[in-house]
N, C-alpha and C positions, 0 to 999 in steps of 0.2 A: 558438660554444664560449664558456665564460665569459671566457677570456683575450681573445678578439676583442672582446666586449662592452665589457670595461674599456677595451681600447685605443681603441675607437670614442668613447667618452665623454670619454677624456683629450683626443683631438685637439679636440673641440668646445669643450673649457674653456680651451684653451691661448691666451687673449687676454691679451697683456701689459698690465700696470697701470702706467702712467707715473706718475700721481699716486697713489701706494698709500696706502688707507685704513689707520689704526692698528687692529690686531686683538687682542683678548684671547681666549685659549683657556683654558678651564678644564679642567685635568686632563691629566697626562703619560702615560696609558695608552695602549693601541692605537689608539683614535680620536683622541686629541690629537696623537699622534706622526705619525699618517697625514695629519693635516691640515697640520701642519708639514712634513712632508717634501714633500708636494705643492705647498706655498707656495714651499719652497726651489727646487723644480724649475723653478717660474715665476719665479725671481729675485725673489720678494716677501720682504722682509727686515722689513717693519713689523709684526712680530707679537711676542707675548710669551705664552708658556704658563705659567699659574700652577699649581703643583703643591704639594699640602699636606705631602707626605713628602719624603725626602731623596733618591729614586730615580726613575727613570723605570719603567714597568712596569704601573701600575694593578692589575687583578686578579691578574696573575702574580706582582708583587712582593709582595702580601699574602697570598695563599693558598699557603703553604709548608708544609702539613701532609704527613705520609709519603704517599706515593703519588700526589701530586697530578699531574693530567695532564688533556689535552684530550681531548673526545669528538667532535671533529673530525680526520679524518684529516690528518697533518702537512703534505702538500703542498698542501693546501687552506687553510692556517692561516699564510700569510705572504702580504704584499701582492703583488699581480700585477706591480707596477712594480720590486718589490725582492724577487724570489724567492729562497728559500733551498732549494738544491739538496742539501745534504748532511745532512739529517736522519737521526738514528740510528734512528729506530723508526717503525713505521707511526703510532702514535699518540704524539705526543710528550709528554714530561714537562715539569713545570714549570720546572725549571732551564734546560732547552734553550730554551724559549719565552722566558724571561726574558733570556738571552743573545742571543737574536735581536733582541728590542726595544731592548735596550742597543747592539746593533750598529747598528740603523737610527739611533739618535739619535746615535751617534758618527759614522756615514759622513755623515749630513746636517748635521752640526754644529749639532745642536739644542739641545746644552747651553748655549750662549750665548744663546738665547733662553728658557730655562727659570728661572723664579724659584722654587727650592726653598723649601719651608718656608713658602710663601704660601697660606693657605687663605683663600680668598674668602668672606666672610659674607654680603654682600649687593651687589646690583648694580641701580642705578636707571637708567632712561632720563630724560635732561634735554631735555625737549622744546624748550626754547629754543635750546639749544646743539647739538641734535642728536647727542648723544653719550651713551655710557654710562658712569656713574660707579661705579667698584668700590671696596669697602672691605674689607679683609682682618680676620680675627679679632684680630689684634694692633694694628689701628687705621691701617694704611697705606691711602693713597688714591691710586687710579689712573684714568686715563680711556681710553677708547677708542671709535673709531667703530662698530665692530662686535664683537658678542660671541658667541662660539661656545663651546657646552658640550660637553665630552666626559667626563663624570664617570660615564657609564654607569648600567646597571639594577642591577648587583649589587655595589656598594661599601659598603651600610650594614648590617653584620651584625645580624641580629635574635636577641635572647635573650629568651625568654619570661619572663613575671613568675610565678614558682612560689613559692608559700608556703613560707617556711623558708630560701630560698636563702642567705640572708645568714647562716644559722647553720652552713653547711656548713664542715667543718673541715680538708678538703683543699684540693687545687688545683683551680681551674676556669677554662676558657676556651673560647672559640669556635673553630671549625675555622679561620676566616679570621684568627685571631690566635693561631696555634699557639704555644704555649709550649715552644720547644725546649730550655730549661734544665731542665724537669721530665723526668726519666727514667721511663718507663712500665715498665720491666722489673720484674717481680714484683708490679706493682700492681693493684688492683680498680679497675677502669675502667668507669664507666657513660657511655655515649653516648646522647644525647637526639636522636633523629632517625636517619633511615635512608635518606636521599635521595642526590643526586649526589655530594656530597662525602663522606659516611659510607660510601659503598659503596666509596670508593678508600681510605680511611685505616683502616678496620676490619681489613682483611687483615693489614696490617704491625703493627698494635697487637696482634692476637689472637696473633702470633708471639711476642711478649715478655711480654705482660700475664700476670699469674696468673689473673684472671678478666675477662671483659668481659660487661657486661649491655647489650644494644641495646634501647632503649626506641622501640617502634613504633607510630605511630598508624594508619598505612595501609601495606599492602604497594604494591610497585611493581612493573611490568613490566619485567623484565631480559632482554636478549638478550647473547650473547657479544660480546666486543669484538674478538676475533681478532687481538690486539695480538702483535706479534713485533719484534725487531730486524731492520734490513734486513740482507741478506747483502752480503758484501764486492763481488760483482759487481754488485749493484744499487747500492749506494752510488756505484761508479765510473761506471755508466752515467749515474746523475743529475748527477754532477758534470760529466762530461767530453762527455754527449750532451744538452744543454739541451733540445733538441727532445723527447727521451724523457721529460724530466721534466716538459714542459709539458703533452705527451700524457697523461702519467699524471695530473696536475692536473685536466685536462679531464674524464678519464674519471671522476675521484672526484667531480667536480662534478656531473656528471649522475646518477651513482648516487645521491648525497645527494639531488639535487632530485627523484628518483623516489620518495624516501621520503614525500614529501607526500600521496601516495594513501593513506597510513595515517591521515591525519589528517582525512579526511572522514567525516562522520557515517554510520554504517551501512555503511562501505566493506567488501567482501570482503578487500581486502588488510590491514585492521586484524584481520579474524578470522584470518587466515593468520598475522599476527604473533603473535597470541594463541596461536594453536596451536604455533608455534615456541617461544615464550617458556614454554609451559607443559612442552614436551618437554625443554627446557634445564633448568627447574627439576626436574623428576622424574629427571633423569639424575644429579644432585648431591645432591639430598636425598632420603634413603631413609625416614627417619621420617615416617609419613603425617600425625601431628599438626603436625609443624613444616612440611610441604608445605601444609596446609591454611592455617596461619598466614601463609605467605609467597605465597599465591595472592590477588591483588588481586581487589576487588569492583566494579571500574569499567571502562568501555570503554577499550582500548589507545588511547594518544594524549591522553587527557582530561588526564592528568598527564604530565610528561615521562618518556618511555621510556629507561630507564637501560641502560648497556653495562658489562659487567664479565666478567673471565675468571676471578676469584678470590672473589668475594663469597659464593656459595653455600657454597664450599667452607670458607670462613673460619665461616660460621654452623654448619656441620656439626662443628666442632671441639668437644672435650668441656668447653672452658674458656670456651664462648660461650653465653649464653642470651638468647633473643628473648623481650622482655616485651611483651605487648599490653595488660594492665592499665593504665588510666590512672594519672597520677603525682597524689597526694594532696598530699604535702608532701615538703620535703626536711629532713633533719636533719643534725646533726653528723656521723653516722657513714654517710650514704647516702640512699636515696630509699625512701619508703613508697609503695606503689601502693594503689589503692582498694580492693583485697581485704585490705589490713592487713599485707601482707608488707613486710619490711624487706630491701631490697637493698643490702649493704654495699659501700661504695665509698669510695676515698680520692682519686678523681680524677673530675671531671665534665667531659665534652667536649661541647659545644653544637653539633650539626650542624642547626640550625634555620633555616637559609636566610638570606636578606635581605629588607629593607624595599624590595621590588623595585617596588611600585606607588607609591611615593613619589617620584617622579622630581624630581631635583634638590635635594630635601632634604638638609640644612637650609639651603641657601642661600636667602636671601630676594630673589626677582626682582621689581623693581617696573617696571611699563610705562606706557603713556599714561594721564594722569589719576589717577595712584597706584594703578593696577590691580595688585593682588598675584597673581601667577601661582598661589600655593598656594590662592587663592580661585578662581580661575578653574577650577582642577583639582580643586575639593574633590568633585565626584562623578565622578572618574575622569580621569586626564590625556588630553588629545587635541592633535593638531598636525596641520598640514597635510604629508602625506607623511613624518611623523614628524620634519620639520626645521623648520618654522616655525609660529608662534603668532600669530593676530591679535590687535593690540593691543600687540605687542612688536616695534617696528620694529628691523631690523638684528640681530634675535637669531636664531641658527641653532643646531640640536640635531643632536648626533651620538649615534646610539644611542638616540633619543628614543622617545615612546610609539609602539607597535604596529610596531617594527621588529625586535624580537627573532624567532628563528627555532626551530622544532622539529625541523628536518630538515636545514638547511644551514650554512654557514659565516657567522658574523656578520662576519668581515673582508671578506667580500664586499658585505654591506649597507653597512658603513662606507666602503667605497670608492665605492659608489653615492652615498652622501649627500655626501662629500666633493667629488666631481666635480660635483655640482649645485650645492654652495655656491659652488664655485669660479666657476661660471658667473654666479651672483648677484653675486658680488663683481666680476666682469668688467662686468656690466651697471651696477653702480654707478658704474664708472669711466668707461666709455665714453660713458655717457649723462649724466655728471656729476650723478648722484642724490645726495641728502643721504640718503634711507631708502627701503627696500624693505619692504613689510609686506603680509601676506598678506590678502586680503579676507575678511571674516568668512563671507560667505555662500559663498565657496568652500571655506573650512574646514569650515563645517556640512555642505555637500554631499559633500565627501570623507568625512568621519567616518561619515556615514549610510551611504553605500555601503560604507564598510569593516566596520561592524558587521553589515550584511546579509550579507556574505561570511563573516566570522567565525561567523555563527550556523549556517552549514552545516558547521563544524568540530566535531571531537571535544572541543574546549574547552569547548563549551557543553553537553557531555553530563550536567551535573550535579553532577560532582565539584568539590571546591576545589582551588586550585592557585596558585602565585605569579604565575601569568599574569593573573589577574584580581582585581578588588577584592572586598571582603566582600559588597559588593551585587551581584556577579556580572558585573560589566562588564569584558570583556577589554581591558586597556590596554597589554599587552607585546608581543603577538605580532603580526606581520604575517598577512594573511588568505589569502594564496596562494603560488604559487611564487617563489623568489628571483628568477628570470629576470622574473616579471610586475613585481616591484618594479623591476628594472633598466629595463625598457620605460618605466614611470612616471617615472623619474629621469633618463633620458638627456639631457633638456634641459628647463629651466623654461618654464613657459607665462607669456609676459609680462602676460596678461589675468587672471593669478591674483593679481597684486601691486598695491597701490598704490604708485606711485612718486613720490616727492616730490623735486622738483629742489633743487639747492643754490641757497643764498640769495647772490646776487652783490653 
């Protein structure tokens, strides 16, 4: 079971560090907090978390739009070593997840390790001194022996360049930067985009707005979320019978794990999902023309399969219109589409996703011999197991290239990475090493294998998605089951790294 997997890797990583290396962690989201919590469990205090905002939480601090919630069942969206048993719903909402992360930071006394309001602009490896030199956007400078990035893949909102955008006379904002001071009651709202965030906030917006125009480039496969509040007896059982909660967590994990079968190319499971999604669409959309508009033209799994209990119902409302004509330009009073129609709007909401393939941007990372990570990754980001990059000693990534999932919990993946990094840190100490650096041939071999595996998935089926670059290289997703990743990450291969001893 998943819990057992993580317990085993935790035991193997619990090697005390007598001479603790100084560690810089970038970001106080779920990944950075997980790293800090595990370090604290090992009595390692020599770390600092640099956070650009004024609170912990990362994605869940920033995405506060109406209806914001998680697509992973609640009991699988907490750390295995710090489980939350009192979730209120099957799928938790943003405020509850944010409170959980704040609880974690408080319980593990992480706030005294966090430097809020410190955004790292660049980090350079000083080969002579064997340390990383960090500089913030405000000019402060810091050093660390080990640099760990926890900035994630979905932290830089993408707003498309549309002619006339600067002329718009009303309010405009991205869903990840929601303007809660702008009352949408009685407004004419134009929503550009219709993916994961949009299908969550459009239903509550449609209930109060006068008119909602949803500008859709591509339809998405959508299946029911089946969300509900937990019953009183269930919450009682979760809280006072922890074994029951752990069993529930394990069952959810393996149910999610089975969904990877949908992602194989030409999988019969994918066709079954298509059948189910089509029936779901037909049960809520009676208008044949709208049904056609909302029917995707790509293989299920090629883009992210979405879950919602109320999106189709919202689109069927008389005050909601789905627009499929491309946007020609934006005017002071609304949006003009390619057919010349003006869609009046006083509010623009961009649900246009994130710059997901620009890993670590805009931070400038410089490794050995002045090598820029952005240049190394100009044809698509690559890393060994998603955590290490050749030419960048003592740099470890959390939620790095090819570690995203389309079927299971990213919390599980982060824990695998944290446990792996802890073992690398233990090796640095126990063998009195100055640096660990993955060998280039090992990284290249791993990524060739990875891309061969990805070629067998639906992500290579021809559609565009945030999982891959414009050139078509999948840089975001892992190529197999989450349990396969755990197996690869359970302990580092010492032969995969160059190990430089300390200079005495």
